[in-house]
C-alpha positions in Angstrom: 132.3 107.7 99.7 130.0 110.7 100.2 126.3 110.5 101.1 125.5 111.9 97.6 127.5 109.0 96.0 125.8 106.5 98.3 122.3 107.8 97.5 123.0 107.9 93.8 124.3 104.3 93.8 121.4 103.1 95.9 118.9 104.8 93.6 120.5 103.5 90.4 118.2 101.3 88.4 118.5 98.8 85.6 117.8 100.9 82.4 115.8 100.0 79.4 119.0 100.0 77.4 120.6 97.4 79.7 117.4 95.2 79.5 117.3 95.6 75.7 121.0 94.5 75.5 120.4 91.5 77.8 117.4 90.4 75.8 119.0 91.1 72.4 116.2 93.4 71.3 115.8 97.2 70.7 114.9 99.7 73.4 111.7 100.4 71.5 110.7 96.7 71.9 111.4 96.9 75.7 109.1 99.9 75.9 106.4 98.1 73.9 106.6 95.1 76.2 105.7 97.4 79.1 102.5 98.8 77.4 99.1 97.6 78.4 98.1 94.5 76.5 95.2 96.5 75.2 97.5 99.0 73.6 97.8 98.8 69.8 101.6 99.0 70.0 102.0 96.3 72.7 104.4 93.5 71.9 104.7 90.2 73.7 108.1 89.7 75.4 110.5 87.1 73.9 110.6 83.6 75.3 112.9 83.2 78.3 112.6 86.8 79.4 112.0 85.8 83.0 115.5 84.2 83.3 117.2 87.2 81.7 115.4 89.7 84.1 116.2 87.4 87.0 119.9 87.5 86.1 119.7 91.3 86.0 117.9 91.5 89.3 120.5 89.2 90.9 123.3 91.4 89.6 121.6 94.5 90.9 121.2 92.7 94.3 124.9 92.0 94.4 125.7 95.6 93.6 123.4 96.7 96.5 124.9 94.2 98.9 128.4 95.5 98.0 127.2 99.1 98.6 125.8 98.1 102.0 129.1 96.3 102.9 131.1 99.4 101.9 128.8 101.7 104.0 129.0 99.5 107.1 132.8 99.4 106.9 133.2 103.2 107.1 
């Protein structure tokens, strides 16, 4: 693994597309959830969104731990 690969993997984020897929909604809906509640286009997130995002966060955490393990083994 190169330093560039490691930095790219470390900086990778969960995308709006991945969140939309996990929630079963459109990317536009995800973007509207993020708007200020005062914004006219704001939408309330679907029920159970916390568990879905927690699952995505845990998955990202596993990916980061695996990266750390690979870096320490070299």
